Every structure is written in structure tokens, then in C-alpha cells.
C-alpha positions, 0 to 999 in steps of 0.5 A: 232521854226525853221521849225516844220519839222527840225527833232530833235526827242527829241523835238517831242511830239505825244499826244492825248487829251482824256476826258468824253463827255462835259468835254471841250476837243475840247475847250481845243484843240481850245485854244491850236491851238490859243495860238500856232499860228495855228489858228487866231480865236478861235471857240466855241463848243456851237456856232458850229464853232470849228476848230477840229470838222469840220464835219457839224454833229460834229458842230451841235451835239457839239461832236467830232466824228472823231479823227482829227490830227493837229500839233503845235509848242511850246517852240521849240518843235513840238506837234502832237495832235490827238483829240479823241471823248469822246462819247462811241459809238466811242470807236474805234476812241479812241482805234486806237488813243491810239495805236499810241500815246506816251503820253496823256492829260486827261481833267476832268471837275472841276464840274463833276470830274471823270465821267464814260467815263473818267474812261473808257478812263483812263483804255484804256490808262492804257492798252497801258501804256501811260504816261499822265497828267491831266487838270482840266477844267471848274474852272471858274464855281463857283461850281467847285473844283480843290482839289476835282478833285485831290482827286477823281482822286486818289481815283477812278483811283488809281494813285498818282497826282502831283499838279502844280497849284491852282486856286485863286478865289475872295469872290464871288468864281469867278476865278481871276487866277491860282497859279504856285505852284513851282514858288509861283506866281499868274498868271493872264490872260488878257481878252483883248488879249483873254488870250494870255498875262499874268501877274505874281503877288505875292501869295495873303496872304489868299492863302499862307497856301494852296500853301505851303501845296500843294507845299510840297505834289508835292515836296515830291512825286517828291523826291520819284522818285530818289535819287538826288531829294530826297537828295535835298529835305531832305537837303533844303526842296526844289529843283530847278526848273530844277531838279524838271522838270527833275525828274517829267518827269522821274516819269511821264514816268516811274513811272506813276505819274500824273502831274496836272494843272488846268484852264478854256479853255472856260475862256481862263485861264491856257492853256499855263501852260498845253502846258508847262507841255506837253513839259516838262513831256510827252515822246518824241518818244525816251522815249517810248519802240521801236516797235517790230515785232509780230512774231520775237520780233525784235525791231526797234528803233525810228531813222530816219536812221533805216529801215522804219516802220509805222502803218496806224491807220485811213482812211479818205475819203477826198472830194479833195485828195480822200483817206487819210491814217493817219500813225504814223511813228516809224522808218526810212524815206520815200520821197514823191513819194517813195515806201513802202511795206504793210507787212499786205497784202504783196503788195508794194505801192507808196507814192504819197503825204505826208501831215502834217494835221491841222484839215481839212487843210494840208501842203504838205511835201517832206518826212515823218520821224520817230516820224511823224504823217502824212497823205499819199495818196498812189497807193494801198489800205491800211486799218486801223491797217496795217503795212507799212515798207521797203521791204528789212527789213520787220516788222509786227506790232501788229494789232489794235483790234476792238469790233464787232458791236452790233446793226444792221439796214437794209438800202435800196436805193430809187430806185433799180438803186441807189444800186451800188452807195449805196454799194460803199459809204457804203464801203468807210465808212466801210474802215474809221470805222472798227466798222461799218460793211456792208453785204448783207443778203443772205436770204432777199437780204437786205443791213444790216449795223452794228455798236456800238450803235444807235447814231453810225448808225445815224451819219453814215447814216447822213454822207451818206446823207450829205457828200456823197449825198446818200439818203436811207431809214433805218429800225428799229435798231435791236440787234445783239443777239447770240446763245449758248449751255446750257450744253454739248452734244455728237453726232455721225454720220456714213456716208455710201453711194454707188456711181458709184461703189465706196463706201463713208464712214466716221464716226465721234463722236463730242462733243459740250460744252458751253465755258465762255462768250467771248470765241467765237468758239473753235475747237479741234481735239482729235481723235487718228490717228488709228480712223481718219487719219491726212489726214482728219483733215482739211476737218473736221475742215472746215466742223465744222467752216462752219456749226457752224455759225448760231444757231437753235433757231432763226438763230443768230450767235453761240458764246462761244462753244467748238467743239471737235472731240473725235473719229470715224472710217474710211475705207482704200478704201472708206473714203474721204474728202467729206465723212468726211465733210458730216459726220461732218455736219450731226453730228452737225445737230444732236447736234443741235436737241439734245442740249439745246440752249440759246439766248444771248443779249448785256448788256450795263454798265455805268452811268446816271447822273441826277439832284437830283429832277428827280432821282425817274422818272429816276430810275422808267424808268430804272426799266421798261427797265430791268435796274439793279441799281448797285450803287447810289452816290450823288455829291452835286446837282447831283445823279449818277446811275451806271446801267447795262441794256440790249441794246434792252431796250435802243433804244430811251433812249436819247430822253426819258431821255431828256424829263424826266429831261428837258434835264438836265441829261446825260448818257454814256453806253457801251457794257460790256458783253453778258448775257442770255435773260430771257424766256419771252423776248426770245419767243418774239424774236424767234417769231419775226424772224419767227422761 
């Protein structure tokens, strides 16, 4: 395709491939790389030799942990692909990838269809307004259903689909090929060439009716998009290919229509039509709204000649290049060796090297240009979510929001001498992963790590060991509980002291009240200026924020509390910032002793999918873990249990579920909210903290 660096923004596609764990996303990416000539041997997830999952653990677990970026050519276009993880513990990876994508491919399994995590990534993509196409995978499995998947995508996700293909099977339900609905042709892939060659044949008679029915449905939905297509459809009951593709592209980008193709990535069937659909229907950087400054609202178009702007969306510690920063370039051009400005920190940086990444291989580039997704090595530290731009034309893009950790564990080095090395390497991992937190506990001097779940921490500790060569002992995972107030409380404190001939006086009235879940700490100053002058507002606020940190029940962080200064008084000579700080701190302590506090725990929601024969044992085990069953659905041979369950009860659940179901059940749960801990459990938790 000329050189993939010759820049025609129209011919660039920045896409992500998203899916539920095990829907076949990584295999699909592998096939794409093979058919576009980027790799010469296809890896298999089950054999542990895939190209995109290059971390040893990803190969061993068969899951994608870090989102890898790669580039490939197709039909004279350049496709930049970001492979995202399907496992819920790595939500942050999906979140930050979506932030920099223009379009998405969602892979559904033709057997399990729309699973809970596919629904989660779908909703995440909705939030970012990303146009997407669907690929129904695993159609080589006799029990799969393409049309069932179409219906379920519409029903569960509330969208309109446009089917572009239908599978054709023999009498034993083995897949023979895929029918191209628009061209009315059966496409058969050649096994000898590993699916690289294909042959077009007439549609078999047995399929004619289905083909006409689904073809008409596709044409009708595309005709709805604009008048020209509608006119052609009403006149002739048909439309030519060029008009169909152009209108469907518009429908996909502007109206949320979902083009759907089917195939089997593992069986090497249907991948090329997926690539065609990516190029035909997904947006280029010119088709998506321009980025804008969060403060001024000023827009910047996707233009190589506009001032430079880019977002750093991922940091990777590379054993050879050091620290690689993945950036999405929205506008402008920067040469290798050139300079950029970090608008988030106010520091300049030199861009020493620019790489086009291909999984874990790379090509050095001379420049990065609008529309690019590249990795840079620079002179200054850049963190995830920071904006890089031209110093002469600064712009600040919206940061990426990440959830707070919900699981903690203490880690210690084997010897005291290894502590600095441990902290340095934990710092590297925390830079890469914004949902991984590291702190040193002031009271116990222990190093505490926090993350999104048991698997998340397990993966990071193993990376410490295997990639960075740091051996640690890890404590039992602990839940990140929070404390909150049950009902409003008012406290009043007068601080009056004589010191070195001068008095100290301050009087504060403070009201604390519970807020709805997820509100955090909210502070309001509502005293009149004749009660407390403006000059003391800052001192009072810093005392409130500095004291309202840990709760009185068990020392966990406070959450969802509103603090309002409602009144007080001052002395024109003796009042000072110091006195108001002290009075505020005392008022809060009084409120702690008067108030009734609750303990909050993280609650996970999601699905457990099990073969019908094990349903009884699975439900019984969930009930023992304080799980609440919200819905039970059956689909052919499997049962889907929708459940909410306290995080504290899920430690070791993966192992238990495997042994209950002979390894045949799967689950995906994610933190949905915080809820009050029942009294029985509450006393145990408080005691275990030594309170």
C-alpha cells in the first residue's frame, strides 16, 4: 500500500478489538496480522505462541493482559489496532484504549453470544461514542448460531444490526463457507493456504430464501439512513454496491448502525471480509469530532499542519528501550529529536525516538503525524492521561478517569537490603497501570499494594518476579472497606488559649451529613462573613480535608460525607489561622464521637456461566458467600446466573468454581457499588483491625 507512512488521513483506521474473555479476540487479531502480511506464522492461544499476547503470563493464562498496539495494511489503508483485554480485572486497559480509538470491532462468540463482559465493553464504547462493527466468531462450532447472535445483539444491546453475511453448513452442521449477502455469493476458504486463498461460488439452492430475507433486511436498514439510498431501494428494491457501502458507512458513524460479519478466526474463515468491513465502514480520524481543550473548549482538527496535540494513553517498561510512552496523535507533526510540551505538568520534553509498534517489535520513524498511534521515548517522565502539545499553542485534553483499587495486600522483600529495589520496581508497574497503587503504611511500615481484584494483584506480583527479577512475600489479600456516616450530626468547638501574652481564639460550628454512594467527601463553607471572616476559610477547609480521612470504626478511609461549616465566631485580635485549624479539628473529633458510622464494602456484580448439571452446587456455593441471585437464564445446555456478591467473599472463588464444575464454568464479576456491611460481619472486621 505505498509505504504505510505515506500520510493520507482518509486511509487511516484507529480501531480496538474488544470482547468478552474467551470470545476469540486474540485469535482474530493473530489472523488479521497474518492475512495483512505482518506475521508469517499464525500463533494459537491454546498453544501459547500468539503474537499479540507476548508476555509470558498472557501466553500461559491464554488471556490478554496489556493492550498491545500494532499496525497493518489492507486495501491501500493503514489500520492501527489496539488489542484490549477481555478480563474485568483489567478494565483500566479497556477504558484507556477506548479513549484514543476512532472505531471498534466487538467480537462475539457464536456459541455464548452476548455475555456479561461483552455488554460491559459495549457500554464503555457507548460512553465514548465509538462507532463499531460486530464479528460473530466460532461459527465452526456445530452448536453456534449466527442468526441467534444477531437477535441477541439487538435485544440485549438495544441496537440495529445490518447483517452482511450468513454461514453455510453441510448436513452435519459443519461450516463450509460464508455467504456474502450483498453479492449473493458463497465464499469458501482454502485450507491448504491457511485460509489466505478463497473461492467464490453460487449460493446453494437450500440457502436462497434465507439469503433474500437477510439481504432485504440489510438493504432496508441502510435505505433508512439517507434519501438517495431510500430512493434507489424504493425504485429497484436494490442498490449498487458503491451506494450501499457509502450509506452504511454513514449509518455506522452517525446513526449507530452495526454492520455484522461472521466467521471462525480459529478455523481461518471470514477474516478478510472483516478487514474489508473495517476499512469500508469504520471512521478515519477525519470522521470523528475534533479534540477540544477542557478549559476553553477550543477545538483542534485532525490535520498534520495544525499545532501538535497528543494524548499519552499507556506506559510500558521495555527491557531494551526503557520507558515507552504510547501516544495518540490528534493534530500536527513532531520530528524525531524534536520537542513537545506536557500541558498536564507544565514541563517541556524532547522526543528522542518514535516507534511504530508491532506487538513487541518496532520500527523507528522519523516523525509522528496526526492520526498516528505510536510509542515514543522522551527525556521527561510522562504519565498516562497527560496531554502533549506545541508550547506555542497549548491545549489540555480531558484526562482518563480510573477507578480506585478495591483489594490490598502487604508485600515484603526477602531481606531489608532489597527494599529500595522493590519500591523502585513497584513504582514502574504503578506508572504503567493507573489502577495499581503502592503506598507505605505509616503505622506498620509495611509496603501495601492495591488493585482491581485478586487476579490483578497476582499478575502484577508475578510480573515483579518474572520480568523484573524481584522476589517478594505477599500477605493475604484484604478488602478496601470504607466508612461513612449513618445520620447527620452537628458539632461545635471553641478553641481559646492564652500563649505568650497573646490569646488564641476560634469558634466553629460544623455539620456532617451522609451523601449518596460514590459522592466522596464534599466540603461547603456556609458561615456568614461577620461570623467567620473570609481570611480563615482556607485554613478551615485544609483542616477539614486533612482530618476527614480515616473513620472512627476501624480506621478505614471515609467516604460519601458532606461537611458544612454553618457558623462560628472570631476575635478581631486573638483569632488566627492556627486557632481556626485547631477548632475545626476538635469539632470533627467531637462529631466522630457523637455520630453513628457504618462500614461499607465493595459489591461485585456479573455472571456465572455453568453447564446445567452443576447449577445446584454453584447456587449453593454463591448463597454461602452472601451472593444474591438477581436473574437466572438458560441458553441451550448452559445456565447463566446473574449475581451480586461482596468482594470479601470471592477470594479463592476461581479455584472453588473450577473444582465444583470440573473446570467447565466461567465467571466475570466487576465492582459495581459499595454497600453497608451487615452487623455480624462488621464486628469481625473491626476486631481484626484491633479496634
